[in-house]
C-alpha positions in Angstrom: 0.0 0.0 0.0 1.4 3.4 -0.9 2.1 5.9 1.8 -0.6 8.4 2.8 -0.4 11.9 1.5 -1.1 13.3 5.0 -0.9 10.8 7.8 -2.5 11.9 11.1 -0.4 13.8 13.6 0.0 10.7 15.9 1.6 8.9 13.0 3.7 11.8 11.7 5.1 12.6 15.1 5.0 9.1 16.6 8.7 9.2 17.6 8.3 12.5 19.4 5.2 11.4 21.2 7.1 8.2 22.4 10.0 10.3 23.5 7.8 12.6 25.5 5.9 9.7 27.1 9.1 8.0 28.1 10.4 11.2 29.8 7.1 12.4 31.2 7.2 12.4 35.0 4.5 14.9 35.7 1.0 13.7 36.7 -1.3 12.8 33.9 -5.1 13.3 34.1 -7.2 10.2 33.7 -7.1 8.8 30.1 -4.6 11.4 29.0 -1.6 10.0 27.1 0.7 12.8 28.3 0.8 15.3 31.1 -0.3 18.9 30.4 3.3 20.0 30.5 4.3 17.4 27.9 1.4 18.4 25.7 2.7 22.0 25.7 6.2 20.8 24.9 4.9 18.6 22.0 3.3 21.6 20.4 5.9 24.3 21.2 9.0 22.2 20.9 11.9 21.3 23.2 14.0 24.4 22.3 16.9 22.3 21.0 17.0 19.8 23.9 17.0 16.2 22.9 15.1 13.5 24.8 16.7 10.1 25.3 14.4 7.1 24.9 13.9 3.7 23.4 12.6 3.6 19.8 12.2 0.5 17.6 14.4 -1.5 20.0 17.3 1.0 20.1 18.3 3.8 22.5 18.0 7.1 20.7 17.7 10.9 21.1 14.8 12.8 19.7 14.3 16.6 19.3 10.7 17.8 19.8 10.0 20.2 16.9 8.0 23.4 17.2 4.7 22.9 15.4 2.8 26.0 16.3 4.2 29.4 16.0 2.4 31.8 18.3 2.0 32.8 21.9 2.7 30.2 24.6 -0.1 31.4 26.7 -2.7 30.5 24.1 -1.5 26.8 24.1 -1.6 26.8 27.9 -5.1 28.2 28.0 -6.3 25.5 25.5 -4.8 22.7 27.6 -6.3 24.1 30.8 -9.8 24.3 29.0 -9.5 20.6 28.0 -8.8 19.7 31.6 -12.1 21.2 32.6 -15.7 20.5 31.7 -16.2 23.1 28.9 -15.3 22.4 25.3 -12.7 24.3 23.5 -13.7 26.6 20.6 -10.9 27.8 18.3 -11.9 30.8 16.2 -9.9 32.9 13.8 -9.4 33.9 10.2 -9.0 31.1 7.6 -5.5 29.7 7.4 -4.4 30.5 11.0 -3.8 26.8 11.9 -7.0 26.2 13.9 -7.4 22.7 12.5 -3.7 21.9 12.9 -3.8 23.0 16.5 -6.9 20.9 17.1 -5.2 17.9 15.6 -2.0 18.4 17.6 -4.0 18.7 20.9 -6.0 15.5 20.1 -2.9 13.6 19.1 -0.9 14.5 22.3 -3.8 14.2 24.8 -5.8 11.3 23.4 -3.3 9.6 21.0 -6.0 9.8 18.3 -6.8 12.9 16.2 -9.1 11.0 13.7 -12.3 11.4 15.7 -13.5 14.2 13.5 -17.0 15.6 12.6 -16.8 17.9 9.5 -19.4 20.6 9.7 -21.3 21.3 6.5 -24.8 22.4 5.5 -25.6 18.6 5.2 -24.5 17.6 8.7 -27.2 15.8 10.6 -27.9 14.5 14.1 -26.7 11.1 13.0 -23.2 12.5 12.2 -23.0 13.8 15.8 -24.6 11.0 17.8 -25.0 7.7 16.0 -26.7 6.0 13.0 -27.6 2.5 12.1 -26.5 -0.4 9.9 -30.0 -0.7 8.3 -29.4 -4.3 7.0 -28.8 -5.4 10.6 -31.5 -3.1 12.0 -34.1 -4.8 9.7 -32.8 -8.3 10.5 -32.2 -8.0 14.2 -33.8 -4.8 15.4 -32.0 -2.1 17.4 -28.9 -3.5 19.1 -25.3 -2.5 19.9 -24.3 -4.6 16.9 -26.5 -2.6 14.5 -25.6 0.8 16.0 -23.0 2.8 14.0 -21.2 5.2 16.5 -20.2 8.7 15.5 -16.7 10.0 16.2 -18.2 11.9 19.2 -19.9 8.7 20.4 -16.5 6.8 20.2 -14.8 9.7 22.1 -17.3 9.4 24.9 -16.7 5.7 25.1 -12.9 6.0 25.2 -12.6 9.2 27.3 -11.0 10.8 24.3 -11.3 14.1 22.3 -13.7 14.6 19.5 -13.0 17.3 16.9 -15.8 19.3 15.3 -14.5 21.3 12.3 -16.3 24.3 10.9 -19.2 24.1 13.4 -20.8 27.3 12.2 -21.4 25.6 8.8 -24.0 23.4 10.4 -27.7 24.4 10.8 -28.4 25.9 14.3 -30.7 23.1 15.3 -27.9 20.6 14.5 -25.3 22.6 16.4 -27.6 22.5 19.5 -27.4 18.8 19.6 -24.1 19.4 21.4 -25.8 21.4 24.2 -27.0 18.4 26.2 -24.0 16.3 25.4 -21.6 18.9 26.7 -23.8 19.7 29.7 -24.6 16.2 30.9 -21.7 14.3 29.3 -24.3 11.6 28.5 -25.8 10.3 25.3 -29.3 8.8 25.4 -30.1 6.0 22.9 -33.9 5.5 23.2 -34.0 2.9 20.5 -32.1 0.5 22.8 -34.5 1.0 25.7 -35.5 3.8 28.0 -32.5 3.4 30.3 -29.9 3.0 27.6 -27.5 5.9 28.2 -23.8 6.3 27.3 -22.0 8.2 30.0 -18.7 9.8 28.9 -15.5 8.5 30.5 -13.2 11.0 32.1 -11.0 12.7 29.6 -13.8 13.2 27.1 -14.1 16.7 25.6 -14.8 18.5 22.3 -12.5 20.8 20.3 -14.5 22.8 17.8 -13.3 25.3 15.1 -15.0 28.2 13.4 -13.8 30.8 10.9 -14.5 34.4 11.7 -15.4 35.0 8.0 -18.3 32.5 8.5 -19.8 34.8 11.1 -23.4 35.2 10.2 -23.6 32.0 8.2 -25.2 30.1 11.1 -24.7 32.0 14.4 -24.3 29.7 17.5 -26.9 29.9 20.1 -26.1 31.5 23.5 -26.7 28.2 25.2 -24.1 26.4 23.0 -21.6 29.3 23.4 -21.8 28.9 27.2 -20.6 25.3 26.8 -17.3 26.4 25.2 -14.4 28.5 26.1 -13.5 30.6 23.1 -9.8 31.1 22.0 -8.9 33.3 19.1 -6.0 32.0 17.0 -4.4 35.1 15.5 -2.4 35.3 12.2 1.4 35.2 12.6 2.7 38.7 13.1 6.4 37.9 13.5 8.0 37.8 10.0 11.0 35.8 11.2 8.7 33.1 12.7 6.5 33.0 9.6 9.6 32.6 7.3 10.8 29.7 9.5 7.4 28.1 9.4 6.8 28.5 5.7 10.2 27.2 4.8 10.0 24.2 7.2 6.6 23.2 6.0 7.4 23.6 2.3 10.6 21.6 2.7 8.6 18.9 4.6 6.1 18.7 1.7 9.0 18.4 -0.8 10.7 15.7 1.3 7.5 13.7 1.2 7.8 13.7 -2.6 11.6 13.0 -2.5 12.3 16.3 -4.2 15.2 18.5 -3.2 15.0 22.2 -4.1 17.1 25.0 -2.7 15.1 27.7 -1.0 17.3 30.8 -0.6 16.6 33.0 2.4 16.1 36.2 0.3 13.5 34.6 -1.9 11.5 33.3 1.1 11.7 36.7 2.6 10.1 38.2 -0.6 7.3 35.6 -0.3 6.5 36.2 3.4 6.9 40.0 3.2 4.4 40.0 0.2 1.9 38.0 2.1 2.2 40.1 5.3 1.8 43.3 3.3 -1.3 42.1 1.5 -2.7 40.6 4.6 -2.3 43.7 6.7 -3.0 46.3 4.0 0.2 48.1 5.1 3.9 47.7 4.3 6.9 47.8 6.5 7.7 51.2 5.1 4.3 52.5 6.1 2.6 52.5 2.7 -1.1 51.8 2.9 -2.4 49.4 0.2 -5.7 47.8 -0.5 -6.1 44.3 0.8 -7.3 41.6 -1.6 -10.6 39.9 -0.7 -9.0 36.5 -0.7 -7.3 35.2 2.5 -3.5 35.8 2.4 -2.8 33.4 5.3 0.3 31.5 6.3 -1.2 28.3 5.0 -1.6 30.0 1.6 2.0 31.1 1.8 3.1 27.5 2.4 1.1 26.4 -0.6 2.7 29.1 -2.9 6.2 28.1 -1.6 5.5 24.5 -2.3 4.1 25.1 -5.8 6.9 27.5 -6.7 9.5 24.9 -5.5 7.8 22.2 -7.7 7.9 24.7 -10.6 11.7 25.2 -9.9 12.3 21.4 -9.8 10.4 20.4 -12.9 10.7 23.5 -15.1 13.7 25.3 -13.6 17.2 24.5 -12.3 16.3 23.2 -8.9 16.6 26.5 -7.0 13.6 28.6 -6.0 13.7 31.9 -7.8 11.5 35.1 -7.6 10.1 34.3 -11.0 8.6 31.0 -9.7 7.0 32.9 -6.8 5.4 35.5 -9.1 3.9 32.7 -11.3 2.3 30.9 -8.4 1.2 34.0 -6.5 -1.5 34.8 -9.0 -3.5 31.6 -8.3 -3.6 32.5 -4.6 -4.2 36.2 -4.7 -6.9 36.0 -7.4 -9.8 33.8 -6.6 -13.3 35.2 -7.5 -13.0 38.9 -7.2 -12.0 40.7 -10.4 -11.0 43.9 -8.5 -8.2 41.9 -6.8 -6.1 42.1 -10.0 -6.1 45.9 -9.7 -5.0 45.7 -6.1 -2.2 43.2 -7.0 -1.1 45.3 -9.9 -1.0 48.4 -7.7 1.1 46.6 -5.1 3.6 45.5 -7.8 3.8 48.9 -9.5 4.2 50.9 -6.3 5.6 48.8 -3.4 7.5 46.1 -5.3 8.9 48.6 -7.8 10.3 50.8 -5.0 12.0 47.8 -3.4 13.3 46.7 -6.8 15.6 49.8 -6.9 17.4 48.5 -3.8 17.3 44.7 -4.2 18.1 42.4 -7.1 15.7 39.8 -5.7 12.8 42.2 -5.5 13.8 43.5 -9.0 13.5 40.0 -10.5 10.2 39.6 -8.6 9.0 42.9 -10.1 10.1 42.0 -13.6 8.4 38.7 -13.5 5.0 40.4 -13.2 5.1 41.1 -17.0 3.0 38.6 -18.8 1.4 37.4 -15.6 -0.4 40.5 -14.2 -2.0 42.4 -17.0 
C-alpha cells in the first residue's frame, strides 16, 4: 500500500510522542496520554534539547520540533480548558492553523486525532450522535451490533477528544445537539431502551473550530456558546517566525515527494513579506495598500512556496527563484473577485517597484510580473 499523503499527527510525530511519554514524570489526568506540561512541549518544541528514549528497540535521542508558532499562553489556556468540563472553541481567520492545533492537541492528549466531525450544511444529528446499519437493523432490530457510532460517540466511550470542524457551517438546530452532550456528558439512545445511556468517560471533551469569516452563516446559540471556552487564534505577526514556518513546512512537503529544491533566504523573505503586506494592508515602510478579498494566510504562503518549488524542480534549475513565486502567487491572490487584479497590480507597481531599486531579488520579482499580471 502506498504511503498516505497526509498521515494523522499521531503517525507523523510518533517518535516525538514516544520520547515525551518516556520522559514524562508529571501527573497525567485520567485517560490522557501525556501530562499537560508534555502536551505543551509537544506543540511548542523542546527548544533544542534532545530526549533520550527507546525507539524501535534502540536507544535514541529525539528533538521535539516546534509545530505551532504563536503565543505560549494560548496553548496553555487551550490545555487548561480541555482539563475542565467546557469544550474548546478555536476561532480565527481562515488559514491560522486552527485545525492543525486541534489535531495536535488531540494527538498529544488522546493519542488519536481522527475522531472528526466535519461541519457542513448537510451535517445531521446522525453525524454527531449515532446512526444504524440498516441491514442489521431490519434483520435483528435495534442493538449494539447494528448501531454505528459517530466520532463523538466513540470519544465518549474511550474518554478521548472529538474534533468538530467548521461548526458554524451546520444548521443551528444541528449545532444545538451538542448542548446536552456537553452539559450532561451523556448520550441517550432511546432505540435501545428507556434506560440506555452512554456516560462519557473521564478525559472526554470536544474541540471545535470556526472561521471568523463565517460569522453570520449560522450563528451559534447563546446556550451552546456557554458550553465552550473561546480562544482566538491570530495570524502570525512575526515575520521571522513566519519565514521559518513557511520554509520548514514547504521543505517537509517536498521531502515527502523525494524532491530537493534550494530555497534561498532572500527569496523566502520576498514571499513572506508580500503575504504580510497584502494581509495587513500596510507595508513595513508605512505605505497603505488595499487588501485583496482573498485570504493571504500563512497556510496559503506555504502552498505558494511548495508550488513554486515544484515549478523550480520540474521547469527550472532546482533553485527557488523570484520568477517562480510570481507565477504561483496569481492563483492564490486572485480567486473570485475581479477587483483583486487591480490591487495586486498596484502593489507590484508601487511597493515592489520601490524595493526593486534597492534589491536584485525584489527587482526580479517585479520584472516577473510582466505577462502574468495584465
